[in-house]
C-alpha positions as CSV (number, residue, x, y, z in Angstrom):
1,X,68.0,115.3,30.9
2,X,71.9,116.8,30.9
3,X,73.3,119.8,29.5
4,X,73.7,119.1,26.1
5,X,76.9,122.1,25.8
6,X,79.8,120.3,24.7
7,X,82.4,119.0,27.9
8,X,85.3,121.5,26.4
9,X,86.5,122.0,29.6
10,X,87.3,117.5,29.8
11,X,89.9,117.8,26.3
12,X,92.4,116.3,27.9
13,X,95.1,119.0,29.7
14,X,98.4,117.3,30.2
15,X,99.1,117.6,34.2
16,X,102.1,116.2,34.2
17,X,105.2,115.0,31.5
18,X,106.7,111.8,30.8
19,X,110.1,112.0,29.6
20,X,112.9,108.6,28.2
21,X,116.1,109.1,27.1
22,X,118.4,106.4,26.4
23,X,121.6,107.9,26.3
24,X,123.9,108.2,22.9
25,X,127.2,105.5,22.9
26,X,129.7,108.5,22.2
27,X,127.7,110.5,25.1
28,X,130.6,111.9,27.3
29,X,130.5,112.1,31.1
30,X,127.7,114.4,32.5
31,X,125.1,116.0,34.7
32,X,121.9,114.1,34.8
33,X,120.0,117.9,34.6
34,X,122.4,119.7,32.7
35,X,121.5,116.2,30.4
36,X,117.9,116.5,30.1
37,X,118.1,120.5,29.8
38,X,119.7,120.2,26.5
39,X,117.3,117.6,26.1
40,X,114.2,118.3,26.6
41,X,112.7,121.3,24.9
42,X,111.1,124.3,27.2
43,X,112.3,121.7,30.3
44,X,113.3,124.9,33.3
45,X,117.0,123.6,34.9
46,X,115.0,124.3,38.1
47,X,112.0,121.9,37.4
48,X,114.2,119.0,36.3
49,X,115.7,119.5,39.8
50,X,112.8,119.7,41.5
51,X,111.8,116.7,39.9
52,X,115.1,114.8,41.1
53,X,114.9,116.2,44.9
54,X,111.4,114.4,44.6
55,X,113.3,111.0,43.3
56,X,111.4,111.7,39.9
57,X,114.3,111.4,37.6
58,X,115.5,107.3,37.4
59,X,118.5,105.8,35.3
60,X,118.1,102.5,34.5
61,X,114.8,102.2,36.5
62,X,116.2,103.5,39.9
63,X,116.6,106.9,41.8
64,X,119.7,109.2,41.0
65,X,120.8,113.0,42.5
66,X,120.7,115.9,40.0
67,X,124.8,115.2,39.9
68,X,124.4,111.9,38.4
69,X,127.1,111.5,35.7
70,X,125.5,109.9,32.5
71,X,127.4,107.6,30.5
72,X,126.3,105.8,27.5
73,X,123.7,103.2,27.3
74,X,121.4,104.9,30.5
75,X,117.9,104.9,29.9
76,X,116.2,107.8,31.5
77,X,113.2,108.8,33.0
78,X,111.9,111.8,34.7
79,X,108.2,112.7,35.4
80,X,107.7,116.3,35.7
81,X,104.8,118.7,36.7
82,X,103.0,121.0,34.1
83,X,104.0,124.8,33.7
84,X,101.7,126.7,35.8
85,X,98.5,127.3,33.7
86,X,98.1,130.3,31.0
87,X,94.4,131.9,32.5
88,X,94.6,133.7,35.3
89,X,92.3,132.7,38.5
90,X,90.2,135.2,39.8
91,X,88.3,134.2,43.2
92,X,84.8,133.3,42.7
93,X,82.8,132.3,46.0
94,X,81.3,129.1,45.2
95,X,80.3,126.0,47.5
96,X,83.7,124.4,48.5
97,X,83.0,121.2,50.0
98,X,86.8,120.7,52.1
99,X,87.4,116.7,53.2
100,X,91.3,117.0,54.2
101,X,94.1,120.3,54.4
102,X,96.9,120.6,55.3
103,X,100.2,122.9,54.1
104,X,100.2,120.6,51.1
105,X,97.4,118.5,49.8
106,X,94.1,119.6,49.4
107,X,91.0,117.3,49.1
108,X,88.0,118.6,47.8
109,X,84.3,116.6,47.4
110,X,83.2,117.7,44.4
111,X,79.1,118.1,43.4
112,X,78.1,117.3,39.8
113,X,78.3,120.2,37.4
114,X,81.1,122.2,38.8
115,X,84.0,122.3,35.9
116,X,87.4,121.9,37.7
117,X,89.7,123.8,35.6
118,X,89.1,126.9,33.5
119,X,89.4,125.9,29.9
120,X,88.3,127.7,26.2
121,X,84.2,128.1,26.9
122,X,85.1,127.8,30.7
123,X,87.3,131.0,32.1
124,X,84.7,131.2,35.0
125,X,82.7,129.2,37.7
126,X,85.7,126.6,38.1
127,X,86.5,124.7,41.4
128,X,90.0,126.6,40.9
129,X,88.1,129.7,40.8
130,X,86.4,128.7,44.1
131,X,89.6,127.9,45.3
132,X,90.9,131.0,45.0
133,X,88.5,132.8,47.1
134,X,88.8,129.8,50.2
135,X,92.3,130.9,50.4
136,X,92.0,134.7,50.0
137,X,89.1,134.1,53.2
138,X,91.2,131.5,55.1
139,X,94.1,133.5,54.9
140,X,96.6,131.7,52.3
141,X,96.7,134.6,50.4
142,X,99.5,133.9,49.4
143,X,98.4,130.2,47.5
144,X,96.8,132.7,44.5
145,X,99.8,135.4,44.2
146,X,102.1,132.3,44.1
147,X,100.5,129.9,41.8
148,X,97.9,127.3,43.8
149,X,96.1,124.4,43.0
150,X,98.4,122.6,41.4
151,X,96.0,119.8,39.2
152,X,97.2,115.8,39.8
153,X,94.0,114.5,37.8
154,X,90.3,115.8,37.5
155,X,87.3,114.1,37.1
156,X,84.5,115.1,34.9
157,X,82.3,118.5,35.3
158,X,79.3,116.3,35.8
159,X,81.0,113.6,37.8
160,X,80.6,114.4,41.9
161,X,83.0,112.8,44.3
162,X,87.4,113.2,45.9
163,X,89.0,115.6,44.0
164,X,93.1,115.3,45.3
165,X,94.6,118.8,44.8
166,X,98.1,119.3,45.6
167,X,99.2,123.4,47.8
168,X,102.6,123.7,46.8
169,X,105.1,122.5,43.1
170,X,106.9,120.1,45.0
171,X,103.8,118.1,46.3
172,X,102.5,117.7,42.4
173,X,105.9,117.0,41.8
174,X,105.6,113.8,43.6
175,X,101.8,112.7,43.7
176,X,102.6,113.3,39.2
177,X,104.8,109.8,40.0
178,X,102.0,107.7,42.2
179,X,99.9,108.7,39.1
180,X,102.1,108.2,36.2
181,X,102.7,104.4,38.0
182,X,99.1,103.6,38.6
183,X,99.9,103.4,42.9
184,X,97.1,106.1,43.5
185,X,93.9,103.8,44.5
186,X,90.3,105.3,43.6
187,X,87.1,103.9,43.7
188,X,83.9,104.7,41.8
189,X,80.2,104.2,42.1
190,X,78.0,104.2,39.1
191,X,74.7,103.2,37.9
192,X,74.8,101.2,34.9
193,X,72.4,100.2,32.6
194,X,71.0,95.8,32.2
195,X,72.0,93.3,34.6
196,X,75.8,93.0,34.5
197,X,76.4,89.4,34.1
198,X,79.6,88.7,36.0
199,X,79.7,89.4,39.4
200,X,83.2,91.9,39.2
201,X,85.0,92.0,36.4
202,X,88.2,93.4,34.4
203,X,87.5,96.1,31.1
204,X,90.9,96.4,29.2
205,X,90.7,98.2,25.5
206,X,92.5,101.2,24.6
207,X,90.5,105.1,24.7
208,X,90.4,107.2,22.0
209,X,88.8,110.3,20.7
210,X,85.8,108.6,18.5
211,X,86.9,109.6,14.8
212,X,83.3,110.0,14.2
213,X,82.4,113.3,16.7
214,X,85.6,114.0,19.3
215,X,83.4,114.3,21.8
216,X,83.1,111.1,23.1
217,X,85.3,108.5,23.8
218,X,85.9,105.4,21.8
219,X,87.2,101.7,23.1
220,X,89.7,100.4,20.5
221,X,90.0,96.4,21.8
222,X,92.9,95.9,19.3
223,X,94.9,98.8,20.6
224,X,95.5,100.6,17.0
225,X,94.2,104.1,18.5
226,X,93.9,105.8,21.5
227,X,96.2,104.9,24.8
228,X,95.6,101.9,27.3
229,X,92.9,101.9,29.9
230,X,91.7,99.0,32.1
231,X,88.7,99.0,34.8
232,X,88.1,96.7,37.1
233,X,84.6,96.7,38.4
234,X,82.4,94.3,40.8
235,X,78.3,94.3,41.4
236,X,77.5,96.1,44.2
237,X,73.6,95.3,43.9
238,X,71.8,94.5,41.7
239,X,68.0,96.1,40.9
240,X,67.3,94.0,37.5
241,X,67.2,96.2,34.7
242,X,70.0,98.3,36.4
243,X,73.2,97.3,38.0
244,X,75.2,99.6,40.7
245,X,78.9,99.0,40.7
246,X,82.5,100.0,42.3
247,X,84.6,100.5,39.6
248,X,89.0,101.3,40.1
249,X,90.7,102.2,37.6
250,X,94.0,101.3,37.2
251,X,94.9,104.2,34.3
252,X,93.1,107.5,34.3
253,X,91.9,108.2,31.2
254,X,89.3,110.8,29.7
255,X,86.0,109.1,30.2
256,X,87.3,105.7,31.3
257,X,84.7,104.1,33.4
258,X,81.6,105.9,31.2
259,X,83.4,104.9,27.5
260,X,84.1,100.9,29.5
261,X,81.1,100.7,30.7
262,X,79.6,101.7,27.0
263,X,81.4,99.5,25.2
264,X,80.2,96.4,28.1
265,X,76.7,96.9,27.1
266,X,76.1,99.0,30.1
267,X,75.8,103.1,29.6
268,X,75.8,104.9,32.7
269,X,72.6,105.8,33.9
270,X,70.8,108.9,32.4
271,X,74.9,109.9,30.2
272,X,73.4,111.6,27.8
273,X,76.5,112.0,26.0
274,X,77.2,108.3,25.8
275,X,73.2,107.1,25.7
276,X,72.5,106.6,28.6
277,X,69.7,109.3,29.2
278,X,67.1,106.9,26.7
279,X,65.0,104.1,28.7
280,X,67.2,101.3,27.3
281,X,65.9,98.7,29.6
282,X,62.9,97.1,31.0
283,X,59.4,97.2,30.1
284,X,57.2,98.9,27.7
285,X,54.2,100.0,30.0
286,X,54.0,103.7,30.0
287,X,53.8,103.5,34.1
288,X,57.9,102.1,34.1
289,X,58.3,104.5,31.4
290,X,56.9,107.4,33.7
291,X,59.5,105.7,36.7
292,X,61.9,106.1,34.3
293,X,61.8,109.7,33.6
294,X,61.0,110.5,37.2
295,X,64.4,108.8,38.3
296,X,65.8,110.5,35.7
297,X,64.6,114.1,37.3
298,X,66.4,113.1,41.2
299,X,69.7,112.0,39.0
300,X,69.4,114.7,36.1
301,X,73.5,114.1,35.0
302,X,75.5,110.4,34.7
303,X,75.6,108.1,37.9
304,X,79.1,108.1,38.5
305,X,81.1,109.3,42.1
306,X,84.3,109.4,43.1
307,X,83.7,107.7,46.4
308,X,87.5,106.9,47.6
309,X,91.1,108.1,47.3
310,X,94.5,106.8,48.4
311,X,97.8,107.7,48.5
312,X,100.8,108.3,49.9
313,X,101.8,111.7,51.0
314,X,103.6,113.6,49.1
315,X,105.3,114.9,52.7
316,X,105.0,112.6,55.5
317,X,105.7,108.9,53.3
318,X,102.7,107.8,54.5
319,X,99.6,106.0,53.4
320,X,96.4,108.0,53.3
321,X,92.8,107.0,52.3
322,X,90.0,109.2,52.6
323,X,86.4,108.2,51.8
324,X,82.8,110.1,50.6
325,X,79.4,109.7,51.0
326,X,77.1,108.7,47.9
327,X,75.8,112.0,46.9
328,X,71.7,113.2,47.5
329,X,70.9,113.1,43.7
330,X,72.4,109.7,43.5
331,X,71.0,108.5,47.1
332,X,67.9,109.3,46.1
333,X,68.1,107.5,42.8
334,X,68.8,104.2,44.2
335,X,66.3,103.9,46.8
336,X,63.7,104.9,44.1
337,X,64.9,101.6,42.4
338,X,65.1,100.0,45.6
339,X,62.0,100.4,45.8
340,X,60.4,100.0,42.7
341,X,62.3,96.7,42.6
342,X,61.2,94.8,46.0
343,X,57.6,96.1,44.1
344,X,58.1,94.0,41.9
345,X,59.4,91.3,43.3
346,X,56.4,91.6,45.4
347,X,54.2,91.1,42.2
348,X,55.6,88.7,41.7
349,X,54.7,86.4,44.1
350,X,51.4,86.3,43.8
């Protein structure tokens, strides 16, 4: 079974900030960077100017430079990278699989069980600690000294797969805008309980923390609470009592896929937080129960892998795309269910 410790590291720490301001009718002409500096609490002039250089300050939906003079009635939108973290990142030698790296970005294929960033209760042993060690060993010590590991998104501790990390603040600022605009392409592979009815579909409904248990995210279909969340899915393979699906996200809410499939009535296989670590579908035979328990041992965490990632490179402006193989634990569980399903079909023929 999976670790029952609270998933404190998955609290929704903000990775970027968005502000929308409508200019008052009596506003005198003033530079937009000065205007925003006076309007946004704790925002430095440098960070605002950096947002302008990245094309992240929009006036009436058009990007402007920092010297643009605001006018009454202007609608200003700005996306800025979040202020540097308060926790020191100490280098730690932890296995790290790097898929791609250049001067601006690094893409890691994160193993299950690894927390992405330090937080309350998880100040060490994180992916960022591992990244600090890697930078020191690869002659990039300045990255550790000057700030590094500018996160633009996260994946859960017990989810495996591709994670995009900026290597400087300008790259983070540009990538933050892509995540905010939902233009980043992300696909996941999941095993879910039950035989999903439709071959493809859309799951929508606001997601927010459960009013009964803050460790769990809940779907609020009427939108009275939480934030809008949209997931697209298609069936990849059916195992009768389980279904393998591909998920593509329009939004990136905490536990989005896990909460959405729970809401759909198909919790992720062995997802203890959302009830998927119980035998939810299948027969009552002892032999079947033992088969499922053995499958849980092969895959001792929720069956979710961030398989692919596509985005516009923050410096070159080119579209780039990265894909990854399923990790060994998921591949082993899928192989086990494939054999079980095949045997069942053969038995049904007699």
